[in-house]
N, C-alpha and C positions, 0 to 999 in steps of 0.2 A: 443587258449588261448590269443595269441597276438592280434587276431581280437577283443576280448572282451575288452582288455586293450585299444586298439586304439579307439574303439567305445565309451568307458567310458570317455576317455580323450576328445574326440570330443564333447560329450554331456556336459561335464563340461565347456568346452570352450564356447559353445553356450549359456549356462546358464549365464556365467559370462558376455558375450556380451549383453545379454538381460537385465541384472540387471544394466549394466553400461549406458544404453540408457537414463536414467532419472537421474537428479541431484536434491538433496534436501539440503537446508541449513536452519538453525535456528539461529536467531539473537535476541539479546535483546538491546533495546535502551531506552534512557530517552526522553519522549515526551516533546518537548519544548512548552511553553505557549506563544502565540503571545502577544506582538509584537516581541519576540525574533526570531532570524533566524530559519527557519525550519530545522528539521533533514534531512540530505541529504546524500545519499551514492551512489556509482557507483559500480556495480557488474558485474562479468564475470560468465556466466553459460555455461555448456557443455552438450553433449548428444543430445537426440532428443526432450526432454521436461524437464521442471524444475518446482519445487515448492519451494519457499522460504518463510519462516515464520518469521515475525518481531513482537516479544512480547514487550509489554509496559504496564505500569500502568498509567491510566489516572491521570494527575497532579491535585493537589488540585486547585479548582477554575475553572476547565475546564467543559464546557457543550457541546462542539462540537469538532469533530476530522475531519481533512481533510487529504487525502493521494492521491498520484499520482505516476504512473510509466510511463516511456517513453522508448521505444525501441530505441537503437542507432544502426541503420542498416548501415553496411559497406558491402554491397553486392559485391561480393560473399563471403567475408571473415567472416562476422558475421551478422546474420539475425534472428530476433525473430518475429514470427507472433502470433496473438491471445493472446497478453499479457493482463492480467486482475488482478485487485486488489479487494480483498474482506476483509471486516472487520468482525471479530468474537468477541463475548463477551466471553472471556476465553482464556487461553494460547494455543499455538500450534494449533490453529484452531480447538480445540476439543470442543469448546463451541457452542453456537447458532450463526447463521449468522445474522449480523446486517444490512449490506448493501453490494452491489456489484456493481462495475463498469462494463462497457461493454468491451468485448474482441476485441481489435484492436491493432494498433501500439502505442496507448496512452490510458490509462485507469485511471479514477479518481473517488474519492468520495469527496464530498464537504459538509461541515457543517452537519455531521452526529452526532446525539445526543449520548453522552456518559455520564457515571456517574463517577465523581471524585473518585479516590481510587480503582476503579475496574480494574481487569486485562483484557487486550484486546490483539488481535493479528491481524495484516494485513497479508493476504496470497497473494503472487504474483505467478501467474502461466503463462506459455507460452510454445510455440512450437519453437524449433530451426530448421530452414529449410535451406537446401542447404549449410550448413557450419558446422564445428565441434564445434563452440562456438557462443555465443551471448553476447551482452552488454546491460545493462539498468540502468536507474537511478531511485531511490526510494526517495520520499520526503514526510514528514509528519509534521503536526503542530496541536496544539489544540487551540481553541478559548476560551478566558476567560469569566467568568460570568460578564455581565455588572454591574458596580457599580450603586447603587441607585442615586448617583449624576449625572450619565450619563442621566438617564431618566428625572431627575429634570431639567437639563440644556436643554434637548430636548424640554420638555413641555414649559419651560420659553421662549425659542427661538421661538417656534411656536406661543405662545400667543403674543409675541412682534410683530411678522410679521403680525398676524391677526389684532392687534391694529393699526398698521401703515396703513394697507390697509383700515380699517374702517374709520380712520381720513381723509384719502385722498379723500374718496368717499363723506364724509359729509361736 
């Protein structure tokens, strides 16, 4: 009987250790619209791997989202390998994947098309190696829809430069 109790306790202990090997966090943030300062946070993760999810609603006037993650390695105290950022259309990464960065010490998505008012999420994953914890930074910003005046000024400037070049040749 004591053997069964000891075996059961050991099995529960191993199961608890297995479930503690990965950490998961879910966060919500307000996506800033450029030229405002980007959303930026510094996180500590533990275990052998992690998955953090950052939910946001695309701001009115946004057409593109950019996000980046950077591993802050303090070998041998904190080290993250294969850090990767992925953008999903939907919350908690339950929607469809929009785009994904490559897995490395730094991963980014730039100027990824989004629809204003829709719910999105960035998923950040990585492996913690040789240490009990790791650190990384997450940064995100949305690009606004260009105003019609921007296009008009661009075309007027291009026309003026073309006119000056033609007058100098003639």
